[in-house]
C-alpha positions as CSV (number, residue, x, y, z in Angstrom):
1,M,-10.9,24.7,-61.0
2,S,-9.7,28.2,-59.6
3,S,-7.2,28.3,-56.5
4,K,-10.3,30.7,-54.8
5,S,-12.7,27.1,-54.9
6,K,-9.9,24.9,-54.3
7,R,-9.3,27.0,-50.9
8,V,-13.3,26.8,-50.5
9,I,-14.0,23.3,-50.7
10,S,-11.0,23.0,-48.7
11,T,-12.5,24.9,-46.0
12,L,-15.7,22.9,-46.4
13,L,-14.0,20.0,-45.9
14,A,-12.2,21.1,-43.0
15,A,-15.3,22.0,-41.5
16,A,-17.2,18.8,-42.2
17,L,-14.2,16.8,-40.9
18,V,-14.7,18.7,-37.3
19,L,-18.5,18.5,-37.3
20,S,-17.6,14.4,-37.9
21,L,-15.2,14.2,-35.0
22,S,-17.6,16.1,-32.7
23,A,-20.4,13.8,-33.9
24,A,-18.3,10.6,-33.3
25,F,-16.8,11.8,-30.1
26,P,-19.5,13.8,-28.0
27,L,-18.0,16.2,-25.9
28,T,-19.7,17.6,-22.5
29,A,-18.5,21.0,-21.7
30,S,-18.2,20.9,-17.3
31,S,-16.5,24.0,-17.1
32,A,-14.0,26.8,-18.8
33,N,-11.4,24.4,-18.4
34,S,-12.8,20.6,-18.4
35,V,-15.0,18.4,-20.8
36,I,-16.5,15.3,-20.0
37,H,-16.3,12.2,-22.2
38,T,-19.0,9.1,-21.7
39,I,-17.6,5.7,-22.9
40,K,-19.9,2.7,-23.6
41,Q,-19.5,-1.1,-23.4
42,T,-20.2,-1.6,-27.2
43,D,-17.0,0.8,-27.5
44,A,-14.3,-0.7,-28.8
45,V,-11.1,0.6,-27.1
46,S,-9.4,1.7,-30.4
47,A,-12.2,3.9,-30.8
48,I,-11.6,4.9,-27.1
49,Q,-8.2,5.7,-27.4
50,G,-9.1,8.0,-30.7
51,T,-11.3,10.2,-29.1
52,I,-9.5,10.7,-25.8
53,H,-6.4,12.1,-28.2
54,W,-8.5,13.9,-30.0
55,E,-9.8,15.8,-27.2
56,L,-6.3,16.3,-25.8
57,D,-5.8,18.1,-29.2
58,H,-8.1,20.3,-28.5
59,I,-8.0,21.4,-25.0
60,G,-5.1,23.6,-23.6
61,D,-2.5,23.6,-20.7
62,G,-3.8,23.0,-17.8
63,D,-6.7,21.7,-18.7
64,S,-8.4,18.4,-18.1
65,I,-10.3,15.3,-19.4
66,T,-13.0,13.5,-17.4
67,I,-13.7,10.1,-18.5
68,V,-17.2,8.9,-17.0
69,G,-19.0,5.3,-17.8
70,S,-17.6,1.9,-18.1
71,K,-16.4,-0.8,-20.6
72,T,-15.4,-4.6,-18.6
73,D,-14.5,-5.9,-21.7
74,A,-11.4,-4.6,-22.9
75,N,-9.5,-6.5,-25.3
76,D,-6.4,-4.9,-26.2
77,T,-3.9,-2.1,-24.7
78,L,-5.6,1.8,-24.4
79,T,-2.7,3.7,-24.7
80,L,-2.9,7.3,-24.1
81,N,-0.4,10.2,-24.5
82,I,-1.2,12.7,-22.0
83,P,1.0,15.5,-22.4
84,N,2.7,17.9,-19.9
85,N,0.3,20.2,-18.2
86,K,-2.9,18.2,-19.2
87,T,-4.8,15.9,-17.1
88,V,-6.7,12.6,-17.6
89,I,-9.5,12.3,-15.2
90,W,-10.5,8.9,-15.2
91,E,-13.5,7.6,-13.4
92,A,-14.8,5.3,-15.3
93,N,-14.9,1.5,-14.9
94,Y,-12.3,-0.4,-16.9
95,R,-11.6,-4.3,-16.8
96,G,-10.4,-6.7,-19.5
97,S,-8.3,-9.8,-19.4
98,I,-5.0,-9.6,-21.9
99,S,-1.4,-10.3,-21.7
100,A,-0.2,-6.9,-22.3
101,P,-1.0,-3.7,-19.6
102,L,-4.5,-2.8,-20.4
103,I,-3.6,1.2,-19.7
104,T,-0.4,2.5,-21.2
105,L,0.2,6.0,-20.5
106,T,3.2,7.1,-22.7
107,G,3.7,11.7,-22.1
108,G,4.8,13.1,-19.2
109,G,0.7,14.6,-17.8
110,A,-1.5,13.3,-15.3
111,F,-3.9,10.4,-14.8
112,E,-6.4,10.2,-12.1
113,A,-8.0,7.8,-11.4
114,G,-11.1,7.7,-9.3
115,A,-12.7,4.3,-10.7
116,D,-11.7,0.5,-10.9
117,I,-9.3,-0.5,-13.5
118,E,-8.3,-4.4,-13.9
119,N,-6.6,-6.4,-15.5
120,T,-7.3,-10.5,-15.0
121,G,-4.9,-11.4,-17.5
122,S,-1.2,-11.4,-17.2
123,G,-0.2,-7.9,-18.2
124,H,-0.2,-4.3,-15.9
125,A,-3.0,-2.8,-15.1
126,I,-1.3,0.9,-15.5
127,H,1.9,0.9,-17.1
128,S,3.6,4.1,-17.2
129,T,6.9,4.8,-19.5
130,G,6.9,8.9,-20.3
131,A,9.0,10.6,-18.1
132,G,7.7,12.8,-15.5
133,A,4.7,11.5,-15.2
134,R,1.9,12.1,-12.5
135,I,-0.5,9.6,-11.3
136,T,-3.0,10.0,-8.9
137,V,-5.1,7.2,-7.1
138,Y,-8.3,8.0,-5.2
139,N,-11.8,6.3,-4.1
140,C,-11.2,3.2,-6.1
141,C,-9.3,-0.2,-6.8
142,I,-5.9,-1.3,-9.1
143,E,-5.5,-4.4,-9.5
144,A,-3.5,-6.8,-11.8
145,Q,-3.5,-11.0,-11.5
146,Q,0.0,-11.3,-12.9
147,G,1.4,-8.2,-13.6
148,N,1.6,-5.0,-11.2
149,A,-0.9,-3.2,-10.4
150,I,0.8,0.4,-11.8
151,R,4.4,0.0,-13.4
152,A,6.5,2.8,-14.0
153,D,9.4,2.8,-16.3
154,G,9.9,6.6,-16.7
155,Q,12.3,9.2,-14.7
156,N,11.0,11.5,-12.7
157,T,7.5,9.8,-12.1
158,S,5.2,10.4,-9.1
159,I,2.6,8.0,-8.0
160,T,0.4,9.0,-5.1
161,V,-2.5,6.3,-3.8
162,G,-4.4,8.1,-0.8
163,S,-8.3,9.2,0.4
164,N,-11.4,7.4,0.5
165,N,-9.9,3.7,1.0
166,S,-8.2,3.4,-2.5
167,S,-6.5,-0.1,-2.6
168,L,-3.8,-1.5,-5.0
169,Y,-3.7,-5.6,-5.5
170,A,-1.2,-7.8,-7.5
171,N,-0.2,-11.2,-7.0
172,G,3.5,-10.3,-7.2
173,D,4.6,-6.7,-7.1
174,A,1.4,-3.6,-6.2
175,I,4.1,-1.4,-7.6
176,R,7.0,-1.2,-9.6
177,V,9.2,1.8,-9.9
178,D,12.1,1.3,-12.7
179,G,12.6,5.2,-13.6
180,S,15.2,7.2,-11.3
181,N,14.0,10.0,-9.3
182,S,10.5,8.9,-9.0
183,K,8.4,9.1,-5.5
184,I,6.0,7.3,-4.5
185,T,3.4,8.6,-1.6
186,V,0.8,5.9,0.1
187,S,-1.4,8.0,2.7
188,D,-4.7,8.4,4.7
189,S,-6.6,4.9,4.5
190,A,-5.0,3.4,1.3
191,L,-4.1,-0.6,0.6
192,V,-0.8,-1.3,-1.4
193,F,-0.9,-4.9,-1.2
194,S,0.6,-7.9,-2.7
195,K,-1.6,-11.1,-2.5
196,G,1.2,-13.8,-2.9
197,P,1.0,-16.0,-2.1
198,G,4.7,-16.6,-3.6
199,T,7.5,-14.0,-4.2
200,G,5.9,-10.3,-4.5
201,S,6.8,-6.8,-2.6
202,A,3.5,-4.1,-2.1
203,I,6.7,-1.7,-3.6
204,Y,9.4,-2.7,-5.6
205,I,12.2,-0.8,-6.6
206,A,14.1,-1.6,-9.4
207,G,18.0,-1.5,-9.9
208,S,17.7,0.7,-12.4
209,S,15.8,3.3,-10.3
210,A,18.4,5.3,-8.2
211,N,16.8,8.8,-6.2
212,T,13.4,7.0,-5.2
213,T,11.5,8.4,-2.3
214,V,8.9,6.3,-0.7
215,T,6.1,7.9,1.8
216,V,4.2,6.1,4.1
217,T,1.7,8.9,5.8
218,G,-1.4,8.4,7.9
219,G,-3.6,5.2,8.2
220,S,-2.5,3.4,5.3
221,H,-1.5,-0.4,4.8
222,V,1.3,-1.5,2.8
223,R,1.5,-5.1,2.9
224,A,3.1,-8.4,1.4
225,N,1.0,-11.5,2.4
226,G,3.1,-14.4,0.7
227,T,5.0,-16.4,3.2
228,T,7.4,-18.1,0.6
229,G,10.4,-16.3,-1.4
230,L,11.0,-12.9,-1.0
231,N,8.0,-11.3,0.2
232,H,8.4,-7.3,1.2
233,A,6.2,-4.4,2.3
234,V,9.0,-2.6,0.6
235,C,12.1,-3.7,-1.6
236,S,14.6,-1.5,-3.0
237,D,17.5,-2.8,-5.5
238,G,18.1,0.9,-6.7
239,A,20.8,3.0,-5.4
240,N,20.2,6.0,-2.8
241,T,16.5,4.7,-1.7
242,S,14.5,6.6,1.3
243,V,12.1,5.1,2.8
244,Q,10.3,7.7,5.1
245,V,7.6,6.2,7.5
246,S,5.3,8.9,9.5
247,G,2.2,7.2,9.8
248,G,0.6,3.9,9.0
249,H,1.6,-0.3,9.0
250,L,4.3,-1.8,7.2
251,Y,4.3,-5.0,7.3
252,S,5.7,-8.5,5.9
253,F,4.6,-12.0,7.0
254,G,7.4,-13.9,4.8
255,E,10.7,-15.3,5.9
256,Y,12.7,-12.2,4.9
257,A,12.6,-8.2,5.9
258,A,9.6,-5.9,5.7
259,I,11.9,-2.8,4.4
260,M,14.6,-4.8,2.2
261,M,17.4,-2.4,0.9
262,R,19.9,-3.9,-0.9
263,G,20.7,-1.2,-3.2
264,A,23.9,1.1,-2.1
265,S,23.6,3.7,0.2
266,P,20.0,3.5,1.5
267,S,18.1,5.6,4.2
268,V,15.1,4.6,6.4
269,S,13.6,6.9,8.6
270,L,10.7,6.4,11.0
271,T,9.5,9.5,12.7
272,G,5.3,7.4,13.6
273,G,3.7,4.3,12.5
274,L,4.5,0.7,12.5
275,V,6.9,-1.7,10.3
276,F,6.4,-5.0,11.2
277,G,7.8,-8.4,10.3
278,V,9.1,-12.0,10.9
279,G,12.0,-12.5,12.7
280,T,14.5,-12.9,15.1
281,A,15.5,-9.3,15.3
282,V,15.0,-6.0,14.4
283,T,17.2,-5.2,12.0
284,G,19.3,-7.8,9.4
285,E,18.0,-9.7,6.2
286,K,15.7,-12.0,7.8
287,G,14.6,-9.1,10.0
288,V,12.3,-6.4,10.2
289,I,14.5,-4.1,8.4
290,Y,17.7,-5.0,5.9
291,M,19.2,-2.5,4.9
292,S,23.4,-2.9,2.7
293,S,24.8,0.1,4.7
294,G,23.4,2.0,7.5
295,S,20.9,2.0,10.5
296,P,17.2,2.7,10.4
297,A,16.7,6.1,12.1
298,Y,14.1,6.6,14.8
299,S,12.5,9.4,16.1
300,D,9.4,11.1,17.1
301,S,6.9,7.6,17.4
302,G,7.8,4.9,15.1
303,V,7.9,1.1,16.0
304,A,9.5,-1.7,14.4
305,I,8.3,-5.3,15.8
306,A,10.3,-8.8,15.1
307,W,8.1,-11.6,15.8
308,K,10.0,-14.8,16.1
309,K,7.5,-16.7,15.2
310,P,7.6,-20.5,16.1
311,S,5.8,-23.3,14.2
312,G,2.1,-24.5,14.8
313,S,-0.2,-22.2,16.8
314,P,1.3,-20.6,19.1
315,A,-0.3,-19.9,22.3
316,Y,0.6,-16.5,24.6
317,T,0.0,-14.8,27.6
318,A,-1.5,-11.4,27.7
319,G,0.7,-8.6,29.0
320,S,3.8,-10.8,27.8
321,Q,6.8,-10.1,25.4
322,T,7.3,-13.4,24.6
323,D,9.0,-14.0,21.4
324,L,8.8,-9.8,20.5
325,A,11.8,-7.9,19.7
326,V,11.1,-4.3,19.4
327,S,12.6,-0.9,18.5
328,P,13.7,2.1,19.7
329,S,14.7,0.5,23.1
330,N,11.9,3.1,24.4
331,A,9.7,1.5,22.6
332,T,7.2,-1.1,24.2
333,A,5.4,-4.3,22.4
334,A,3.3,-7.0,24.0
335,W,0.5,-9.5,23.3
336,E,-3.3,-8.4,24.2
337,K,-6.6,-9.2,23.0
338,G,-8.6,-6.5,21.1
339,G,-11.9,-7.8,21.5
340,A,-12.0,-10.9,19.7
341,L,-9.0,-10.5,18.3
342,N,-5.3,-11.4,19.2
343,C,-3.2,-8.3,18.8
344,I,0.5,-7.3,19.4
345,S,-0.2,-3.8,21.8
346,Y,2.9,-1.5,20.9
347,A,3.8,2.1,22.5
348,H,6.1,4.5,21.6
349,G,4.8,8.2,22.8
350,S,1.7,9.2,21.4
351,N,1.7,6.2,18.7
352,T,0.1,3.6,20.0
353,G,-1.6,0.9,18.9
354,L,-2.7,-2.6,18.7
355,F,-2.4,-4.9,15.5
356,P,-3.7,-8.3,14.6
357,I,-2.4,-11.4,14.2
358,D,-4.2,-14.6,12.4
359,G,-3.5,-18.0,14.1
360,I,-2.4,-17.6,17.6
361,T,-4.0,-17.8,20.6
362,I,-3.6,-15.4,23.5
363,N,-4.7,-16.3,27.4
364,A,-5.6,-13.9,30.5
365,P,-3.0,-14.4,33.2
366,A,-3.3,-16.8,35.8
367,T,-5.4,-15.8,38.3
368,P,-2.8,-15.1,41.3
369,V,-3.6,-16.9,44.7
370,N,-4.4,-15.1,47.9
371,P,-2.3,-17.0,50.4
372,T,-4.4,-17.7,53.7
373,Y,-1.6,-18.1,56.9
374,Y,-2.7,-19.9,60.4
375,M,-0.3,-19.3,63.2
376,N,-0.7,-20.8,67.0
377,I,-1.1,-17.9,69.4
378,G,-1.2,-18.6,73.0
379,G,-2.5,-22.3,73.0
380,M,-5.8,-21.3,70.8
381,D,-7.0,-23.0,67.7
382,N,-4.5,-22.0,64.7
383,V,-6.3,-18.4,63.6
384,D,-6.1,-16.8,60.4
385,I,-4.6,-13.9,61.2
386,A,-6.2,-12.3,58.1
387,T,-10.0,-13.4,58.7
388,N,-9.5,-14.1,62.3
389,Q,-11.1,-17.8,61.8
390,S,-10.0,-21.0,63.2
391,G,-7.6,-23.5,61.3
392,T,-5.7,-26.3,61.4
393,G,-2.0,-26.9,61.3
394,W,0.8,-25.7,64.1
395,D,3.1,-24.1,61.2
396,W,2.8,-21.4,58.4
397,A,0.4,-22.8,55.8
398,A,-1.1,-21.8,52.3
399,G,-4.4,-22.1,51.5
400,T,-7.4,-20.4,49.9
């Protein structure tokens, strides 16, 4: 066979391969810069992985792939190597029960999750290992029963959770970061939740992660629900970790600080929002905020409240400050009813709100008694000097 014939056959084979891949992995163009692919319940994980990698190879820098559809019985890890400057927009409901991560991200590109991802096994829901990876969660729930909802090992990782009631759940650490120079942002109405009941933090920064920043804004909630062991809203063993709170609520009902900064040279800044914890004081390992060095900085309207929780089911009087400590000194906190809820009311500048507490009772203040005084005037019967009505007794006496 001539070399010319061989070239023709090779060209035909290459064209046939492209056509076969296109048939196996159908693409729908949504714009010049994006394609949409639908996954199905019957698709094997390996086939989904091959599809997405083929699509990533065929889009340009700055372009994206949107994954839609549903698969609820994934039985293996889906590994996505997303190159820099490319994006996978994940809008497919995806569940599985495996001991390994459900989805592993190995590249430095962007992964935007807009549909529920849940691992009911012992593995993580999303595990990112690539340096510079960007993970965004919006309008969905990412959940792991035993692993982390999101774990990031690569340096310079960015994790953003926000908008449209996004949530991350885990029985242990909901977010865990091991790579240095990373950024975690929780905003809008997002919830990052360590469900407990044992040890776990909503956000955990490992000792291998230095220079990591956690930012909490808007009406978000960063919560640790466990009551025994080490339960924190934010816990950092990494050096130079910065926690910046300008809105939202960070709270823990465990026996140790809501914000636990054990690494060297930490910083905590409260310019808004509320940090709440169970303890005898605002600062300290068993307070609300613990720092290995330095002190939390307050400005604008940030508030931190410690509740010295007694045993049993305590009862408080509305308006009282019993068992409460608050910082800074010009902030206030008191027990109040919020409709049917028992709450702590707080205020610091423009930052006011009610923080509900379960397992307590708040009673209305006792109704004050208005005294009625009687005195003898010139031999007359004793007269109520307020109402001019007759009474009994010669001396000042109180009645109703």
